[in-house]
N, C-alpha and C positions, 0 to 999 in steps of 0.2 A: 504494500500500500504506500509506504513512504517513497519507494522508487517511482511509482506512478505519479505521486504528488509532485515530486521533483521534476519529472518529465513534463507534467502539465504546467507547472510554473514556468519552465523554460519556454514551452510552446506559447503560453500567454504573453510572456515578456517579449519574445521575439516578434510577435504580431502587434504588440501594443504600441511600439514606437512609431511604425509607419502609419497606423490608424490615428494615433494622436497627432502626427504631423498633418494629416488631412483635416482633422477636426479643429485643431487649435493653432496650427502654424501655417495654415493656408497652402499646404502642399498641393501641387497639381496632380492629376491622375498619372501623368508621365513620371513624376517624382516617386509616387508610390510604387509604380511598376518597376522603376529603376532599383529601388530598395529590394523588392522581391526578386528581381533578376540577379542582383549581386548575391543574394542569399542562396539562390539555386546554384550559383557557381561555387560558393563556399561549401554547400552540401556535397557537390560533386567532387570537390578536392578532398574533403575528409573521407568520403566513401572510397576514393582511390587509395588513400593512406591506409584505411582499414583493410582494403582488399589485399594489399601487399603482405600483411601479417596474418591473414586467415590461415588456420592450421589444417582444415579439412581438405581432402582432395578436390581438385577441380571437377565440376559437373559437366564439362564439355564432352560431347559424344563424337564430334567429328575429329579428324586428324589431319589438319592442313600442314603445309610445309612451314617449318620453323616454329610457328605457334604451337603446333601439336607435338613438337619434338621434346618439350619439357613438361607437358601437362601431367605426366605420370612420374616426374622426377621428385624424389624426396630431397630434403636438405635446403639450406639457405645461408644467408649472411647474417650472423648474429650481431646484435647491437651491443657494444661493450657495456658492462655493468648492469645488464638487464637479462631477463629470460626470453626476450623477444628476438625474433629473427625474420628477416624478409625471405619469404618462401620463393624459391626460384621458379616453381611451377606457376606462381601467380603473376609474375612480372609480365609475360607476353599478353595475358588477358587484360591486365590494367593498361598496358601500352596500346592495345587495340581499342579498348572501350573508351578510354579517356578522350582521345581526339574525335572518335565517332560521336559520342554523346556531347562532347564539347561543341561540335558543330551544330547539333540540335539546340543546345543552349544558346549559341550565338544567333541562330535563326529565330528562336523565340524572342530574344531581346530585340532584334530588328523589327519583328512583326508587332510586338506589344508596345515598346517604347516609341518606335517610329510612327506607329498608327496613332498613339495618344499624342505624340508631339505635333502632329498635323492639326490637332484641334486647339493648340495654344500657340502663343507667340513668345519668343524669347527663350531663355534658359529654363528647363524644367524645375530647377532648384535655385532660388535666389540666395543672396548672401546671408539673409537673416535666418533661412532654414538650413543652411549648410551644416552648421554645428549639430543640429538635430539629426540630419542625415548621417553624419559621421558617427554619431552616438548609436544610431540604429545599426549601422554596419558593424561597429565594434561589439555591440550586444549580440548580434548573430554569430560573429566569430567566436566570442567567448562562450556562448551557449553551446555551440556545436563542439568546440574544443573540450568543454567540460563533459559533455555526453561521451565523447570518444575516449577520453582518458579514464573516467570513472566507471562507465558501464561496459566499455568494450575491452579495455586493457586491464584495468585493476580488477574488475569482476570476472575476468577470464572468458568473456564471451568470444574472443578471437579463437579460442581453442575449439569451439563448436561451430565455427562459421567456415563456409567455403568462399572463395574469391567472388563467385557470382552472387551469393547472398549478401556479402558485404557491399558490393557495388549497387545492389538494388536500393539501398538506403539513399543513394544520390541520384540514381537513374529515374526511379518512379516519380519523385518530385518534379524533375525536369519535364517528364512526359505529362503528368496529370496537372500540376500547378501551371506549367508552361502553357498548356492548352487553354486554361482559364484566363491566363494573362493575355495570350494572343487574342482571345475572344474580346476581352476588355479593350485592347488597343484598336482592333478592327471596328468594334462598336463605336468607339469615340471618333474614329476617322470617318465613319459613315454618317455621322451627325446625330446619333442617338444621345439622349440625355446623359450627362456624366455620371449620374447616380446609377444608371444601368451598368455601365462599364465598371464603376467602382464596386458595386455589389458582386459582380461576377468575379473580379480579381480578389477582393477581400474574402468573400464567401468561400470560393474554391480553395484558397490558401489556408484559411483557418480550419475548415472542415478536414482537409487532408492532415494537418498537423495534429488535430484532436484524435482522428482515427488512428494515426500512427501511435499515439500514446496508449490507446486501448487495443493494440495489436494482440496482446496476450488473451484478451477475451475472444477474439476471432480464432486463435489457436485452440482454446478450450472448446469452442463451439464445433470446430472442425473435428477434434478428437472425439467429442461426445456423440455427435450425430453421424460421423463417418460419411460426410458428403464429399470429402476429398476436394476441398477448396485449394489445397496446396499449402495452407498455413502451418499444418501440423507436421509436415514432412521435414526430415533432417538430412543434411548431407551425410554421405558414407564416411566411415572412418578409415584411416590407413591401416591395412593389415599389419600385424606385428611381424617383424623380420628377426629371426634368431640367427645370429652370425657365427656362433660357435660350430666348428666342424672338427670331427675326429681326424687326426692325422692318419695317413699322409694327405696333404692338401697341395694341389697344383694351382697355379695361377695362369690363366689363359686370357689373352687380349686379342681383339680384332686386328687383322692386318691392315696397314694404312693405305697401301696402293689400291686394293679393291674398294676400300671405302671411298677414295677419291673418285674412282671410275663410277661407282654406283651413285655417288652424289651428282655427278654430271648427268648421268642417264636419268636420274629422278627429276632433276630440275628441267631437263629438256622434254620430259614426258608429259608436261602440263599442256592440255589442249589449247588453252588460251594463248600460250606463248607462240605456238605455231599458227594460230589464227592471226595474231598480230604480225608475225613475220610474213605470212602469205599476203595479208592485206598491204603490207609495206612494199613487197615485191611487185604486186599488181599496180599500186599507185606509182611506183618508180618506173615501171614499164610504160604506163600511160603518159607520164611526164616526158620520158625520152622520145616517144613516138610523136607527141604533139609539139614539143619544143625543138626537136632536132638536136638537142644538146645532151651530152652524157654526164654533165656535171651534176645535175639533179639526181640522176640515177645512182651516181657514185655516193652522193650524200645519203640517199635512202638506203643503199646497201650498207653503209657504215652504221646507220641507225638500227637496221635489222640485226647486224652482227652484235651491236651493243646489247640489244634486247636478249639475244641468245646467250651472250656472255653473262649478263646479270642473272638470267634464269639458271644457268649452270652453277654460278656462284652460290645462289640461294639453295640449290639442291645440295651442294657440298657442305654448306653451313648446317643444313638440316641434318645430314648424316653425321657430321662432326658432333653436334649437340646430343644426338641420340646415342652414338656408339663409340666415338673416339676415346672418351675418357672412361669407358666401362672396363671393368676387370672381373672375370668370372673365376671365382674361387671354388675349385672342384674337390670335394671330398666324397662322402657317401651321397650328399646332396650337392647342389650348386647354388652359390650365393652370388648375385649380381651386385657389384659394388661400384659406385661412381667415384672415381678418384678426384674429380674436380670439385664436386659438392660435398665430399667427405661423408657419405651416408650410404648404407646398404639400401638397395632398391627392391629386391625380392629374393625369395628363396624357393627353389624348385626341388621337390623330392626326387630322389634317384630313380624311383620306379616310373615317374613320368618321363624322365629322360630316356629310359629304356624304350619308350613308345614314341620318341620324337620323330619328326619328319625332317628330311634334308631337302632344301630348296637351293639348287645351284643356279644362281643368277648369271647374267652375262659377265659381270665382274669376277664371279667365282670361277667360271670356266676359263677366263683369260689368265687368272693368277693361281689356279690350282687350289682354291680354298672351297669352303662349304658354309652354308647358312643353315643353322638349326632352328626349327620352328616348334614351339611348345605352347599348348593351351594351358593357362594357369590363372587362377583367380578371375575367371570370367573374361580374360582377354588374351590375345595372341602375343607371345613373346618371341621376338626374333633375335637370335644370337648370330650376327653376321660375320662372314669372312674369317672363319677359323681355320688354322692350318692343321691338316690331317683329319682323317675320318674318325679317329678316336679321341679327339681333343677334349670332348666333354664326357668321356666314359667315366661314370662314377668310380671312385676308389673304394672298393668294398662290395660285399654281396648285396644284391638288390632282389628282393623276393616279392612276388605278386601277393597281394592281400595283407602285407605288413603295414600297419598304420604309419601314416606320414609323420615325420618329425615336425617340430614346430615350424610353421610357415608364416 
């Protein structure tokens, strides 16, 4: 109850300053929307910060180049003097989501504040109201910072959050409140009474903040009635990885040359790359035929080669992040350990390795290596470009029906 009261107090105080500015300091609608817009940006920034430290695995189901290379990676960069660490698997998700929804945030600001600004003349905030405006922004920053430190970090909420759940706290306000703001700005620009636009912006913002405070009630409702609204679901936990292996233990690493070849092939196998290259060749040919000069064709060819080189480099980076720093510790079981991130990634029982499949890729055939494929923990593990057919043969007896060791 006390936590909810604190959250409600923060929500009321955050909304009180801009509303007071409209009622008592003669703020324009554009000034109110400007405060709300800056608040959405602060929310998005703190959501990105929370996303970096979320401890649960990523909930992404696709496996794109580079972004998918680390989504199953454990480990991170520890913050000195704390128990916190930036999770390496979360970094690509945040780097992708922040500019994407930052663009949405910028569009909302242009639609809302620009629309409201058409209905007024001069600056949206005069000098007399500037101090109140700055106090409102400071109040938003302090309030969101207090929530992040006290409820997310000190209370340990980051241990039960995935990067996607953490980002939602900043993304949903941009989508929901931003829509209400844009409606208010468009309404003002179309000539509707300012009270209509003001009610849309203030009402939508306040209702969203209060609903967020009582989110636990929605979770309880979801759990009790089993309607599956999505509020009661929790992200999966990382499986425990036991690293102790009975000697003798061999250490096997992927060969580098086939990794390089495989990366180039992977980067160039993206359909969009060849579509762009083919379109460039077609345009270059048309230019040469119509202009009678080969200079333009040469320039287009250079651009096409650059696109192919970038695609190949991205493929190599993808394979390097996935496999180059991996070390396979082979005993009775096999433990995959990432030397770059300093953390064990998985453990596969020896009996599963006895049923593995061998996939000889083009790089394997060229370099005389092999790629082992194992189904484990609901996903496919690829142990690529290993030297010798018995590189991952468990050291010790493997008996069918024997219970797995800790995985």
